[in-house]
N, CA, C and O atoms as a Maestro MAE file, in Angstrom:
{
 s_m_m2io_version
 :::
 2.0.0
}

f_m_ct {
 s_m_title
 :::
 protein
 m_atom[348] {
  # First column is atom index #
  i_m_mmod_type
  r_m_x_coord
  r_m_y_coord
  r_m_z_coord
  i_m_residue_number
  s_m_chain_name
  s_m_pdb_residue_name
  s_m_pdb_atom_name
  i_m_atomic_number
  :::
  1 25 -1.364 -10.994 -26.483 1 A "MET " " N  " 7
  2 3 -0.995 -10.121 -27.569 1 A "MET " " CA " 6
  3 2 -0.259 -8.916 -26.993 1 A "MET " " C  " 6
  4 15 -0.450 -8.567 -25.828 1 A "MET " " O  " 8
  5 25 0.569 -8.289 -27.797 2 A "LYS " " N  " 7
  6 3 1.305 -7.121 -27.326 2 A "LYS " " CA " 6
  7 2 0.333 -5.986 -27.039 2 A "LYS " " C  " 6
  8 15 -0.661 -5.803 -27.741 2 A "LYS " " O  " 8
  9 25 0.649 -5.212 -25.971 3 A "TYR " " N  " 7
  10 3 -0.276 -4.177 -25.532 3 A "TYR " " CA " 6
  11 2 0.471 -2.928 -25.070 3 A "TYR " " C  " 6
  12 15 0.129 -2.340 -24.044 3 A "TYR " " O  " 8
  13 25 1.478 -2.531 -25.820 4 A "GLY " " N  " 7
  14 3 2.228 -1.321 -25.492 4 A "GLY " " CA " 6
  15 2 3.415 -1.603 -24.597 4 A "GLY " " C  " 6
  16 15 3.866 -2.740 -24.461 4 A "GLY " " O  " 8
  17 25 3.909 -0.538 -23.991 5 A "ARG " " N  " 7
  18 3 5.081 -0.642 -23.124 5 A "ARG " " CA " 6
  19 2 4.814 0.048 -21.787 5 A "ARG " " C  " 6
  20 15 3.982 0.951 -21.692 5 A "ARG " " O  " 8
  21 25 5.541 -0.398 -20.751 6 A "THR " " N  " 7
  22 3 5.448 0.248 -19.450 6 A "THR " " CA " 6
  23 2 6.265 1.528 -19.490 6 A "THR " " C  " 6
  24 15 6.993 1.775 -20.452 6 A "THR " " O  " 8
  25 25 6.147 2.343 -18.445 7 A "HIS " " N  " 7
  26 3 6.947 3.567 -18.410 7 A "HIS " " CA " 6
  27 2 8.426 3.264 -18.143 7 A "HIS " " C  " 6
  28 15 9.265 4.162 -18.208 7 A "HIS " " O  " 8
  29 25 8.740 2.009 -17.847 8 A "TYR " " N  " 7
  30 3 10.135 1.583 -17.723 8 A "TYR " " CA " 6
  31 2 10.674 1.050 -19.050 8 A "TYR " " C  " 6
  32 15 11.855 0.719 -19.151 8 A "TYR " " O  " 8
  33 25 9.807 0.966 -20.076 9 A "GLY " " N  " 7
  34 3 10.234 0.529 -21.388 9 A "GLY " " CA " 6
  35 2 10.059 -0.955 -21.656 9 A "GLY " " C  " 6
  36 15 10.434 -1.424 -22.731 9 A "GLY " " O  " 8
  37 25 9.502 -1.711 -20.715 10 A "LYS " " N  " 7
  38 3 9.303 -3.151 -20.915 10 A "LYS " " CA " 6
  39 2 8.026 -3.400 -21.702 10 A "LYS " " C  " 6
  40 15 7.064 -2.637 -21.609 10 A "LYS " " O  " 8
  41 25 8.030 -4.481 -22.480 11 A "GLN " " N  " 7
  42 3 6.867 -4.844 -23.281 11 A "GLN " " CA " 6
  43 2 5.717 -5.276 -22.381 11 A "GLN " " C  " 6
  44 15 5.911 -6.073 -21.463 11 A "GLN " " O  " 8
  45 25 4.524 -4.756 -22.639 12 A "ARG " " N  " 7
  46 3 3.326 -5.125 -21.895 12 A "ARG " " CA " 6
  47 2 2.481 -6.039 -22.784 12 A "ARG " " C  " 6
  48 15 2.443 -5.866 -24.002 12 A "ARG " " O  " 8
  49 25 1.808 -7.004 -22.173 13 A "TYR " " N  " 7
  50 3 0.953 -7.940 -22.904 13 A "TYR " " CA " 6
  51 2 -0.446 -7.915 -22.315 13 A "TYR " " C  " 6
  52 15 -0.643 -7.532 -21.161 13 A "TYR " " O  " 8
  53 25 -1.430 -8.336 -23.132 14 A "ARG " " N  " 7
  54 3 -2.810 -8.414 -22.678 14 A "ARG " " CA " 6
  55 2 -3.401 -9.740 -23.132 14 A "ARG " " C  " 6
  56 15 -3.281 -10.114 -24.298 14 A "ARG " " O  " 8
  57 25 -4.040 -10.449 -22.204 15 A "CYS " " N  " 7
  58 3 -4.660 -11.729 -22.503 15 A "CYS " " CA " 6
  59 2 -5.909 -11.493 -23.346 15 A "CYS " " C  " 6
  60 15 -6.741 -10.648 -23.018 15 A "CYS " " O  " 8
  61 25 -6.030 -12.242 -24.425 16 A "ARG " " N  " 7
  62 3 -7.199 -12.081 -25.306 16 A "ARG " " CA " 6
  63 2 -8.463 -12.637 -24.655 16 A "ARG " " C  " 6
  64 15 -9.564 -12.185 -24.966 16 A "ARG " " O  " 8
  65 25 -8.320 -13.611 -23.755 17 A "ASP " " N  " 7
  66 3 -9.485 -14.233 -23.132 17 A "ASP " " CA " 6
  67 2 -10.057 -13.406 -21.982 17 A "ASP " " C  " 6
  68 15 -11.251 -13.105 -21.955 17 A "ASP " " O  " 8
  69 25 -9.198 -13.043 -21.036 18 A "CYS " " N  " 7
  70 3 -9.696 -12.360 -19.835 18 A "CYS " " CA " 6
  71 2 -9.384 -10.865 -19.791 18 A "CYS " " C  " 6
  72 15 -9.962 -10.145 -18.977 18 A "CYS " " O  " 8
  73 25 -8.483 -10.384 -20.650 19 A "GLY " " N  " 7
  74 3 -8.145 -8.963 -20.674 19 A "GLY " " CA " 6
  75 2 -7.104 -8.553 -19.657 19 A "GLY " " C  " 6
  76 15 -6.799 -7.367 -19.532 19 A "GLY " " O  " 8
  77 25 -6.546 -9.516 -18.921 20 A "ARG " " N  " 7
  78 3 -5.536 -9.214 -17.900 20 A "ARG " " CA " 6
  79 2 -4.269 -8.692 -18.556 20 A "ARG " " C  " 6
  80 15 -3.822 -9.222 -19.574 20 A "ARG " " O  " 8
  81 25 -3.690 -7.645 -17.967 21 A "GLN " " N  " 7
  82 3 -2.441 -7.079 -18.476 21 A "GLN " " CA " 6
  83 2 -1.287 -7.589 -17.630 21 A "GLN " " C  " 6
  84 15 -1.427 -7.747 -16.417 21 A "GLN " " O  " 8
  85 25 -0.146 -7.848 -18.259 22 A "PHE " " N  " 7
  86 3 1.018 -8.311 -17.520 22 A "PHE " " CA " 6
  87 2 2.283 -7.994 -18.288 22 A "PHE " " C  " 6
  88 15 2.247 -7.665 -19.474 22 A "PHE " " O  " 8
  89 25 3.408 -8.100 -17.589 23 A "VAL " " N  " 7
  90 3 4.733 -7.877 -18.157 23 A "VAL " " CA " 6
  91 2 5.510 -9.166 -17.988 23 A "VAL " " C  " 6
  92 15 5.534 -9.741 -16.900 23 A "VAL " " O  " 8
  93 25 6.141 -9.622 -19.049 24 A "ASP " " N  " 7
  94 3 6.959 -10.825 -18.998 24 A "ASP " " CA " 6
  95 2 8.275 -10.489 -18.299 24 A "ASP " " C  " 6
  96 15 8.925 -9.510 -18.663 24 A "ASP " " O  " 8
  97 25 8.679 -11.278 -17.307 25 A "ASN " " N  " 7
  98 3 9.899 -11.060 -16.527 25 A "ASN " " CA " 6
  99 2 9.954 -9.661 -15.908 25 A "ASN " " C  " 6
  100 15 10.839 -8.877 -16.249 25 A "ASN " " O  " 8
  101 25 9.033 -9.338 -15.011 26 A "PRO " " N  " 7
  102 3 9.037 -8.001 -14.412 26 A "PRO " " CA " 6
  103 2 10.258 -7.794 -13.525 26 A "PRO " " C  " 6
  104 15 10.726 -8.727 -12.872 26 A "PRO " " O  " 8
  105 25 10.770 -6.570 -13.505 27 A "THR " " N  " 7
  106 3 11.919 -6.255 -12.662 27 A "THR " " CA " 6
  107 2 11.491 -5.666 -11.322 27 A "THR " " C  " 6
  108 15 12.265 -5.691 -10.365 27 A "THR " " O  " 8
  109 25 10.283 -5.141 -11.239 28 A "ARG " " N  " 7
  110 3 9.778 -4.583 -9.994 28 A "ARG " " CA " 6
  111 2 9.255 -5.727 -9.130 28 A "ARG " " C  " 6
  112 15 8.417 -6.512 -9.575 28 A "ARG " " O  " 8
  113 25 9.743 -5.821 -7.911 29 A "GLN " " N  " 7
  114 3 9.379 -6.916 -7.015 29 A "GLN " " CA " 6
  115 2 8.411 -6.420 -5.940 29 A "GLN " " C  " 6
  116 15 8.434 -5.241 -5.587 29 A "GLN " " O  " 8
  117 25 7.563 -7.307 -5.419 30 A "PRO " " N  " 7
  118 3 6.655 -6.904 -4.335 30 A "PRO " " CA " 6
  119 2 7.442 -6.503 -3.081 30 A "PRO " " C  " 6
  120 15 8.587 -6.915 -2.892 30 A "PRO " " O  " 8
  121 25 6.818 -5.711 -2.251 31 A "ILE " " N  " 7
  122 3 7.431 -5.262 -1.001 31 A "ILE " " CA " 6
  123 2 7.506 -6.449 -0.049 31 A "ILE " " C  " 6
  124 15 6.522 -7.165 0.138 31 A "ILE " " O  " 8
  125 25 8.677 -6.657 0.553 32 A "GLU " " N  " 7
  126 3 8.891 -7.805 1.442 32 A "GLU " " CA " 6
  127 2 8.091 -7.654 2.734 32 A "GLU " " C  " 6
  128 15 7.735 -6.547 3.140 32 A "GLU " " O  " 8
  129 25 7.822 -8.783 3.362 33 A "ALA " " N  " 7
  130 3 7.057 -8.800 4.618 33 A "ALA " " CA " 6
  131 2 7.792 -8.048 5.723 33 A "ALA " " C  " 6
  132 15 7.156 -7.388 6.544 33 A "ALA " " O  " 8
  133 25 9.121 -8.139 5.756 34 A "SER " " N  " 7
  134 3 9.888 -7.439 6.794 34 A "SER " " CA " 6
  135 2 9.760 -5.921 6.641 34 A "SER " " C  " 6
  136 15 9.697 -5.195 7.633 34 A "SER " " O  " 8
  137 25 9.722 -5.452 5.401 35 A "THR " " N  " 7
  138 3 9.550 -4.021 5.159 35 A "THR " " CA " 6
  139 2 8.142 -3.589 5.562 35 A "THR " " C  " 6
  140 15 7.964 -2.505 6.117 35 A "THR " " O  " 8
  141 25 7.142 -4.427 5.287 36 A "ARG " " N  " 7
  142 3 5.774 -4.106 5.687 36 A "ARG " " CA " 6
  143 2 5.662 -4.017 7.209 36 A "ARG " " C  " 6
  144 15 4.973 -3.143 7.736 36 A "ARG " " O  " 8
  145 25 6.341 -4.925 7.912 37 A "GLU " " N  " 7
  146 3 6.325 -4.892 9.382 37 A "GLU " " CA " 6
  147 2 6.985 -3.614 9.890 37 A "GLU " " C  " 6
  148 15 6.500 -3.003 10.842 37 A "GLU " " O  " 8
  149 25 8.087 -3.208 9.263 38 A "LEU " " N  " 7
  150 3 8.759 -1.972 9.662 38 A "LEU " " CA " 6
  151 2 7.852 -0.769 9.416 38 A "LEU " " C  " 6
  152 15 7.788 0.141 10.242 38 A "LEU " " O  " 8
  153 25 7.154 -0.763 8.289 39 A "VAL " " N  " 7
  154 3 6.225 0.321 7.996 39 A "VAL " " CA " 6
  155 2 5.136 0.370 9.069 39 A "VAL " " C  " 6
  156 15 4.777 1.451 9.535 39 A "VAL " " O  " 8
  157 25 4.610 -0.787 9.463 40 A "ASP " " N  " 7
  158 3 3.586 -0.829 10.507 40 A "ASP " " CA " 6
  159 2 4.104 -0.236 11.815 40 A "ASP " " C  " 6
  160 15 3.396 0.521 12.478 40 A "ASP " " O  " 8
  161 25 5.325 -0.575 12.183 41 A "LYS " " N  " 7
  162 3 5.913 -0.042 13.418 41 A "LYS " " CA " 6
  163 2 6.106 1.468 13.333 41 A "LYS " " C  " 6
  164 15 5.842 2.192 14.293 41 A "LYS " " O  " 8
  165 25 6.570 1.935 12.173 42 A "LEU " " N  " 7
  166 3 6.790 3.372 12.011 42 A "LEU " " CA " 6
  167 2 5.470 4.139 11.991 42 A "LEU " " C  " 6
  168 15 5.409 5.280 12.449 42 A "LEU " " O  " 8
  169 25 4.423 3.525 11.469 43 A "LEU " " N  " 7
  170 3 3.105 4.172 11.508 43 A "LEU " " CA " 6
  171 2 2.626 4.336 12.945 43 A "LEU " " C  " 6
  172 15 2.007 5.343 13.286 43 A "LEU " " O  " 8
  173 25 2.913 3.345 13.784 44 A "LEU " " N  " 7
  174 3 2.534 3.445 15.195 44 A "LEU " " CA " 6
  175 2 3.297 4.557 15.904 44 A "LEU " " C  " 6
  176 15 2.815 5.114 16.890 44 A "LEU " " O  " 8
  177 25 4.483 4.880 15.405 45 A "GLU " " N  " 7
  178 3 5.277 5.967 15.990 45 A "GLU " " CA " 6
  179 2 4.825 7.338 15.496 45 A "GLU " " C  " 6
  180 15 5.366 8.367 15.901 45 A "GLU " " O  " 8
  181 25 3.826 7.335 14.615 46 A "ARG " " N  " 7
  182 3 3.223 8.561 14.091 46 A "ARG " " CA " 6
  183 2 4.205 9.421 13.303 46 A "ARG " " C  " 6
  184 15 4.178 10.649 13.387 46 A "ARG " " O  " 8
  185 25 5.072 8.759 12.536 47 A "LEU " " N  " 7
  186 3 5.978 9.492 11.644 47 A "LEU " " CA " 6
  187 2 5.209 9.897 10.390 47 A "LEU " " C  " 6
  188 15 4.174 9.315 10.065 47 A "LEU " " O  " 8
  189 25 5.725 10.885 9.703 48 A "SER " " N  " 7
  190 3 5.073 11.315 8.467 48 A "SER " " CA " 6
  191 2 5.237 10.238 7.397 48 A "SER " " C  " 6
  192 15 6.184 9.453 7.429 48 A "SER " " O  " 8
  193 25 4.297 10.214 6.446 49 A "LEU " " N  " 7
  194 3 4.383 9.231 5.367 49 A "LEU " " CA " 6
  195 2 5.632 9.469 4.519 49 A "LEU " " C  " 6
  196 15 6.272 8.517 4.073 49 A "LEU " " O  " 8
  197 25 5.972 10.718 4.300 50 A "ALA " " N  " 7
  198 3 7.175 11.018 3.518 50 A "ALA " " CA " 6
  199 2 8.420 10.498 4.232 50 A "ALA " " C  " 6
  200 15 9.329 9.970 3.591 50 A "ALA " " O  " 8
  201 25 8.465 10.643 5.542 51 A "GLY " " N  " 7
  202 3 9.596 10.140 6.316 51 A "GLY " " CA " 6
  203 2 9.686 8.627 6.283 51 A "GLY " " C  " 6
  204 15 10.777 8.070 6.155 51 A "GLY " " O  " 8
  205 25 8.543 7.956 6.398 52 A "ILE " " N  " 7
  206 3 8.514 6.492 6.342 52 A "ILE " " CA " 6
  207 2 8.958 6.010 4.975 52 A "ILE " " C  " 6
  208 15 9.697 5.031 4.874 52 A "ILE " " O  " 8
  209 25 8.518 6.687 3.918 53 A "ALA " " N  " 7
  210 3 8.914 6.304 2.555 53 A "ALA " " CA " 6
  211 2 10.414 6.454 2.374 53 A "ALA " " C  " 6
  212 15 11.047 5.601 1.752 53 A "ALA " " O  " 8
  213 25 10.994 7.529 2.908 54 A "ARG " " N  " 7
  214 3 12.446 7.734 2.799 54 A "ARG " " CA " 6
  215 2 13.224 6.663 3.544 54 A "ARG " " C  " 6
  216 15 14.197 6.119 3.023 54 A "ARG " " O  " 8
  217 25 12.797 6.361 4.761 55 A "VAL " " N  " 7
  218 3 13.531 5.411 5.608 55 A "VAL " " CA " 6
  219 2 13.464 3.994 5.052 55 A "VAL " " C  " 6
  220 15 14.468 3.281 5.041 55 A "VAL " " O  " 8
  221 25 12.286 3.583 4.591 56 A "THR " " N  " 7
  222 3 12.105 2.200 4.151 56 A "THR " " CA " 6
  223 2 12.436 1.987 2.676 56 A "THR " " C  " 6
  224 15 12.641 0.850 2.251 56 A "THR " " O  " 8
  225 25 12.492 3.058 1.893 57 A "GLY " " N  " 7
  226 3 12.815 2.923 0.483 57 A "GLY " " CA " 6
  227 2 11.629 2.541 -0.396 57 A "GLY " " C  " 6
  228 15 11.820 2.122 -1.538 57 A "GLY " " O  " 8
  229 25 10.409 2.678 0.119 58 A "VAL " " N  " 7
  230 3 9.216 2.394 -0.685 58 A "VAL " " CA " 6
  231 2 8.743 3.700 -1.316 58 A "VAL " " C  " 6
  232 15 9.119 4.783 -0.865 58 A "VAL " " O  " 8
  233 25 7.932 3.600 -2.342 59 A "SER " " N  " 7
  234 3 7.432 4.807 -2.996 59 A "SER " " CA " 6
  235 2 6.301 5.412 -2.165 59 A "SER " " C  " 6
  236 15 5.542 4.684 -1.525 59 A "SER " " O  " 8
  237 25 6.189 6.725 -2.173 60 A "PRO " " N  " 7
  238 3 5.085 7.362 -1.447 60 A "PRO " " CA " 6
  239 2 3.722 6.892 -1.947 60 A "PRO " " C  " 6
  240 15 2.781 6.790 -1.160 60 A "PRO " " O  " 8
  241 25 3.605 6.610 -3.217 61 A "ARG " " N  " 7
  242 3 2.328 6.141 -3.773 61 A "ARG " " CA " 6
  243 2 1.976 4.766 -3.206 61 A "ARG " " C  " 6
  244 15 0.834 4.537 -2.809 61 A "ARG " " O  " 8
  245 25 2.950 3.847 -3.165 62 A "TRP " " N  " 7
  246 3 2.691 2.520 -2.600 62 A "TRP " " CA " 6
  247 2 2.312 2.655 -1.130 62 A "TRP " " C  " 6
  248 15 1.384 1.997 -0.659 62 A "TRP " " O  " 8
  249 25 3.033 3.510 -0.407 63 A "LEU " " N  " 7
  250 3 2.785 3.682 1.024 63 A "LEU " " CA " 6
  251 2 1.379 4.208 1.280 63 A "LEU " " C  " 6
  252 15 0.706 3.739 2.198 63 A "LEU " " O  " 8
  253 25 0.926 5.172 0.484 64 A "GLN " " N  " 7
  254 3 -0.420 5.714 0.669 64 A "GLN " " CA " 6
  255 2 -1.459 4.639 0.405 64 A "GLN " " C  " 6
  256 15 -2.443 4.538 1.138 64 A "GLN " " O  " 8
  257 25 -1.255 3.836 -0.631 65 A "THR " " N  " 7
  258 3 -2.179 2.740 -0.929 65 A "THR " " CA " 6
  259 2 -2.198 1.735 0.211 65 A "THR " " C  " 6
  260 15 -3.265 1.260 0.601 65 A "THR " " O  " 8
  261 25 -1.028 1.406 0.750 66 A "TYR " " N  " 7
  262 3 -0.917 0.457 1.861 66 A "TYR " " CA " 6
  263 2 -1.654 0.976 3.095 66 A "TYR " " C  " 6
  264 15 -2.374 0.222 3.749 66 A "TYR " " O  " 8
  265 25 -1.479 2.241 3.412 67 A "VAL " " N  " 7
  266 3 -2.143 2.837 4.571 67 A "VAL " " CA " 6
  267 2 -3.657 2.844 4.367 67 A "VAL " " C  " 6
  268 15 -4.410 2.566 5.300 67 A "VAL " " O  " 8
  269 25 -4.103 3.160 3.155 68 A "ASN " " N  " 7
  270 3 -5.539 3.152 2.878 68 A "ASN " " CA " 6
  271 2 -6.125 1.755 3.048 68 A "ASN " " C  " 6
  272 15 -7.223 1.606 3.584 68 A "ASN " " O  " 8
  273 25 -5.402 0.729 2.597 69 A "GLN " " N  " 7
  274 3 -5.869 -0.652 2.760 69 A "GLN " " CA " 6
  275 2 -5.928 -1.030 4.236 69 A "GLN " " C  " 6
  276 15 -6.864 -1.703 4.668 69 A "GLN " " O  " 8
  277 25 -4.938 -0.603 5.009 70 A "LYS " " N  " 7
  278 3 -4.933 -0.864 6.450 70 A "LYS " " CA " 6
  279 2 -6.149 -0.210 7.110 70 A "LYS " " C  " 6
  280 15 -6.802 -0.815 7.960 70 A "LYS " " O  " 8
  281 25 -6.444 1.018 6.716 71 A "LEU " " N  " 7
  282 3 -7.557 1.743 7.300 71 A "LEU " " CA " 6
  283 2 -8.882 1.060 6.988 71 A "LEU " " C  " 6
  284 15 -9.755 0.982 7.852 71 A "LEU " " O  " 8
  285 25 -9.044 0.566 5.762 72 A "GLU " " N  " 7
  286 3 -10.278 -0.114 5.381 72 A "GLU " " CA " 6
  287 2 -10.461 -1.429 6.143 72 A "GLU " " C  " 6
  288 15 -11.590 -1.846 6.399 72 A "GLU " " O  " 8
  289 25 -9.347 -2.083 6.507 73 A "SER " " N  " 7
  290 3 -9.439 -3.373 7.184 73 A "SER " " CA " 6
  291 2 -9.739 -3.241 8.677 73 A "SER " " C  " 6
  292 15 -10.100 -4.227 9.319 73 A "SER " " O  " 8
  293 25 -9.596 -2.050 9.232 74 A "VAL " " N  " 7
  294 3 -9.843 -1.830 10.657 74 A "VAL " " CA " 6
  295 2 -11.346 -1.739 10.888 74 A "VAL " " C  " 6
  296 15 -12.041 -0.952 10.245 74 A "VAL " " O  " 8
  297 25 -11.832 -2.553 11.811 75 A "HIS " " N  " 7
  298 3 -13.242 -2.511 12.172 75 A "HIS " " CA " 6
  299 2 -13.439 -1.379 13.158 75 A "HIS " " C  " 6
  300 15 -12.862 -1.381 14.246 75 A "HIS " " O  " 8
  301 25 -14.241 -0.431 12.781 76 A "GLU " " N  " 7
  302 3 -14.437 0.739 13.624 76 A "GLU " " CA " 6
  303 2 -15.701 0.566 14.455 76 A "GLU " " C  " 6
  304 15 -16.814 0.694 13.945 76 A "GLU " " O  " 8
  305 25 -15.521 0.277 15.726 77 A "ASP " " N  " 7
  306 3 -16.635 0.081 16.641 77 A "ASP " " CA " 6
  307 2 -16.551 1.157 17.713 77 A "ASP " " C  " 6
  308 15 -15.837 1.013 18.706 77 A "ASP " " O  " 8
  309 25 -17.278 2.217 17.498 78 A "LEU " " N  " 7
  310 3 -17.259 3.319 18.457 78 A "LEU " " CA " 6
  311 2 -18.505 3.264 19.312 78 A "LEU " " C  " 6
  312 15 -19.626 3.191 18.808 78 A "LEU " " O  " 8
  313 25 -18.293 3.300 20.590 79 A "SER " " N  " 7
  314 3 -19.436 3.368 21.499 79 A "SER " " CA " 6
  315 2 -19.181 4.510 22.480 79 A "SER " " C  " 6
  316 15 -18.093 4.652 23.039 79 A "SER " " O  " 8
  317 25 -20.192 5.290 22.661 80 A "VAL " " N  " 7
  318 3 -20.081 6.452 23.542 80 A "VAL " " CA " 6
  319 2 -20.920 6.189 24.780 80 A "VAL " " C  " 6
  320 15 -22.108 5.878 24.694 80 A "VAL " " O  " 8
  321 25 -20.292 6.317 25.906 81 A "SER " " N  " 7
  322 3 -21.031 6.148 27.158 81 A "SER " " CA " 6
  323 2 -21.180 7.506 27.814 81 A "SER " " C  " 6
  324 15 -20.269 8.332 27.748 81 A "SER " " O  " 8
  325 25 -22.305 7.742 28.438 82 A "PRO " " N  " 7
  326 3 -22.512 9.059 29.069 82 A "PRO " " CA " 6
  327 2 -21.539 9.259 30.229 82 A "PRO " " C  " 6
  328 15 -21.189 8.325 30.949 82 A "PRO " " O  " 8
  329 25 -21.129 10.480 30.375 83 A "LYS " " N  " 7
  330 3 -20.192 10.832 31.430 83 A "LYS " " CA " 6
  331 2 -20.951 10.925 32.759 83 A "LYS " " C  " 6
  332 15 -22.073 11.429 32.800 83 A "LYS " " O  " 8
  333 25 -20.346 10.446 33.826 84 A "LYS " " N  " 7
  334 3 -20.995 10.519 35.138 84 A "LYS " " CA " 6
  335 2 -21.013 11.967 35.620 84 A "LYS " " C  " 6
  336 15 -20.022 12.692 35.529 84 A "LYS " " O  " 8
  337 25 -22.155 12.352 36.125 85 A "LYS " " N  " 7
  338 3 -22.286 13.709 36.625 85 A "LYS " " CA " 6
  339 2 -21.780 13.786 38.049 85 A "LYS " " C  " 6
  340 15 -22.094 12.937 38.884 85 A "LYS " " O  " 8
  341 25 -21.001 14.805 38.311 86 A "VAL " " N  " 7
  342 3 -20.469 15.014 39.649 86 A "VAL " " CA " 6
  343 2 -21.252 16.159 40.266 86 A "VAL " " C  " 6
  344 15 -21.303 17.255 39.709 86 A "VAL " " O  " 8
  345 25 -21.868 15.903 41.428 87 A "ASN " " N  " 7
  346 3 -22.664 16.943 42.115 87 A "ASN " " CA " 6
  347 2 -21.903 17.640 43.157 87 A "ASN " " C  " 6
  348 15 -22.435 18.534 43.816 87 A "ASN " " O  " 8
  :::
 }
 m_bond[347] {
  # First column is bond index #
  i_m_from
  i_m_to
  i_m_order
  :::
  1 1 2 1
  2 2 3 1
  3 3 4 2
  4 3 5 1
  5 5 6 1
  6 6 7 1
  7 7 8 2
  8 7 9 1
  9 9 10 1
  10 10 11 1
  11 11 12 2
  12 11 13 1
  13 13 14 1
  14 14 15 1
  15 15 16 2
  16 15 17 1
  17 17 18 1
  18 18 19 1
  19 19 20 2
  20 19 21 1
  21 21 22 1
  22 22 23 1
  23 23 24 2
  24 23 25 1
  25 25 26 1
  26 26 27 1
  27 27 28 2
  28 27 29 1
  29 29 30 1
  30 30 31 1
  31 31 32 2
  32 31 33 1
  33 33 34 1
  34 34 35 1
  35 35 36 2
  36 35 37 1
  37 37 38 1
  38 38 39 1
  39 39 40 2
  40 39 41 1
  41 41 42 1
  42 42 43 1
  43 43 44 2
  44 43 45 1
  45 45 46 1
  46 46 47 1
  47 47 48 2
  48 47 49 1
  49 49 50 1
  50 50 51 1
  51 51 52 2
  52 51 53 1
  53 53 54 1
  54 54 55 1
  55 55 56 2
  56 55 57 1
  57 57 58 1
  58 58 59 1
  59 59 60 2
  60 59 61 1
  61 61 62 1
  62 62 63 1
  63 63 64 2
  64 63 65 1
  65 65 66 1
  66 66 67 1
  67 67 68 2
  68 67 69 1
  69 69 70 1
  70 70 71 1
  71 71 72 2
  72 71 73 1
  73 73 74 1
  74 74 75 1
  75 75 76 2
  76 75 77 1
  77 77 78 1
  78 78 79 1
  79 79 80 2
  80 79 81 1
  81 81 82 1
  82 82 83 1
  83 83 84 2
  84 83 85 1
  85 85 86 1
  86 86 87 1
  87 87 88 2
  88 87 89 1
  89 89 90 1
  90 90 91 1
  91 91 92 2
  92 91 93 1
  93 93 94 1
  94 94 95 1
  95 95 96 2
  96 95 97 1
  97 97 98 1
  98 98 99 1
  99 99 100 2
  100 99 101 1
  101 101 102 1
  102 102 103 1
  103 103 104 2
  104 103 105 1
  105 105 106 1
  106 106 107 1
  107 107 108 2
  108 107 109 1
  109 109 110 1
  110 110 111 1
  111 111 112 2
  112 111 113 1
  113 113 114 1
  114 114 115 1
  115 115 116 2
  116 115 117 1
  117 117 118 1
  118 118 119 1
  119 119 120 2
  120 119 121 1
  121 121 122 1
  122 122 123 1
  123 123 124 2
  124 123 125 1
  125 125 126 1
  126 126 127 1
  127 127 128 2
  128 127 129 1
  129 129 130 1
  130 130 131 1
  131 131 132 2
  132 131 133 1
  133 133 134 1
  134 134 135 1
  135 135 136 2
  136 135 137 1
  137 137 138 1
  138 138 139 1
  139 139 140 2
  140 139 141 1
  141 141 142 1
  142 142 143 1
  143 143 144 2
  144 143 145 1
  145 145 146 1
  146 146 147 1
  147 147 148 2
  148 147 149 1
  149 149 150 1
  150 150 151 1
  151 151 152 2
  152 151 153 1
  153 153 154 1
  154 154 155 1
  155 155 156 2
  156 155 157 1
  157 157 158 1
  158 158 159 1
  159 159 160 2
  160 159 161 1
  161 161 162 1
  162 162 163 1
  163 163 164 2
  164 163 165 1
  165 165 166 1
  166 166 167 1
  167 167 168 2
  168 167 169 1
  169 169 170 1
  170 170 171 1
  171 171 172 2
  172 171 173 1
  173 173 174 1
  174 174 175 1
  175 175 176 2
  176 175 177 1
  177 177 178 1
  178 178 179 1
  179 179 180 2
  180 179 181 1
  181 181 182 1
  182 182 183 1
  183 183 184 2
  184 183 185 1
  185 185 186 1
  186 186 187 1
  187 187 188 2
  188 187 189 1
  189 189 190 1
  190 190 191 1
  191 191 192 2
  192 191 193 1
  193 193 194 1
  194 194 195 1
  195 195 196 2
  196 195 197 1
  197 197 198 1
  198 198 199 1
  199 199 200 2
  200 199 201 1
  201 201 202 1
  202 202 203 1
  203 203 204 2
  204 203 205 1
  205 205 206 1
  206 206 207 1
  207 207 208 2
  208 207 209 1
  209 209 210 1
  210 210 211 1
  211 211 212 2
  212 211 213 1
  213 213 214 1
  214 214 215 1
  215 215 216 2
  216 215 217 1
  217 217 218 1
  218 218 219 1
  219 219 220 2
  220 219 221 1
  221 221 222 1
  222 222 223 1
  223 223 224 2
  224 223 225 1
  225 225 226 1
  226 226 227 1
  227 227 228 2
  228 227 229 1
  229 229 230 1
  230 230 231 1
  231 231 232 2
  232 231 233 1
  233 233 234 1
  234 234 235 1
  235 235 236 2
  236 235 237 1
  237 237 238 1
  238 238 239 1
  239 239 240 2
  240 239 241 1
  241 241 242 1
  242 242 243 1
  243 243 244 2
  244 243 245 1
  245 245 246 1
  246 246 247 1
  247 247 248 2
  248 247 249 1
  249 249 250 1
  250 250 251 1
  251 251 252 2
  252 251 253 1
  253 253 254 1
  254 254 255 1
  255 255 256 2
  256 255 257 1
  257 257 258 1
  258 258 259 1
  259 259 260 2
  260 259 261 1
  261 261 262 1
  262 262 263 1
  263 263 264 2
  264 263 265 1
  265 265 266 1
  266 266 267 1
  267 267 268 2
  268 267 269 1
  269 269 270 1
  270 270 271 1
  271 271 272 2
  272 271 273 1
  273 273 274 1
  274 274 275 1
  275 275 276 2
  276 275 277 1
  277 277 278 1
  278 278 279 1
  279 279 280 2
  280 279 281 1
  281 281 282 1
  282 282 283 1
  283 283 284 2
  284 283 285 1
  285 285 286 1
  286 286 287 1
  287 287 288 2
  288 287 289 1
  289 289 290 1
  290 290 291 1
  291 291 292 2
  292 291 293 1
  293 293 294 1
  294 294 295 1
  295 295 296 2
  296 295 297 1
  297 297 298 1
  298 298 299 1
  299 299 300 2
  300 299 301 1
  301 301 302 1
  302 302 303 1
  303 303 304 2
  304 303 305 1
  305 305 306 1
  306 306 307 1
  307 307 308 2
  308 307 309 1
  309 309 310 1
  310 310 311 1
  311 311 312 2
  312 311 313 1
  313 313 314 1
  314 314 315 1
  315 315 316 2
  316 315 317 1
  317 317 318 1
  318 318 319 1
  319 319 320 2
  320 319 321 1
  321 321 322 1
  322 322 323 1
  323 323 324 2
  324 323 325 1
  325 325 326 1
  326 326 327 1
  327 327 328 2
  328 327 329 1
  329 329 330 1
  330 330 331 1
  331 331 332 2
  332 331 333 1
  333 333 334 1
  334 334 335 1
  335 335 336 2
  336 335 337 1
  337 337 338 1
  338 338 339 1
  339 339 340 2
  340 339 341 1
  341 341 342 1
  342 342 343 1
  343 343 344 2
  344 343 345 1
  345 345 346 1
  346 346 347 1
  347 347 348 2
  :::
 }
}
């Protein structure tokens, strides 16, 4: 059934059975794998998120979400060993 419009003006629909929202023939495409790889490389170079968004052409909001997902997927195993004492 019809469920309003997107901020781009496209008709939005909602499934009566599951409640899922979708747009018929969306114009916004997912970020390509090559762009994701470039973002990963630029993150390793410790560039600012705003700079990475400008260079790659992705939105700052998408980039922040992507970085947050990357951070959640990293297994954080910290072990502290005592420092050797020098006499």
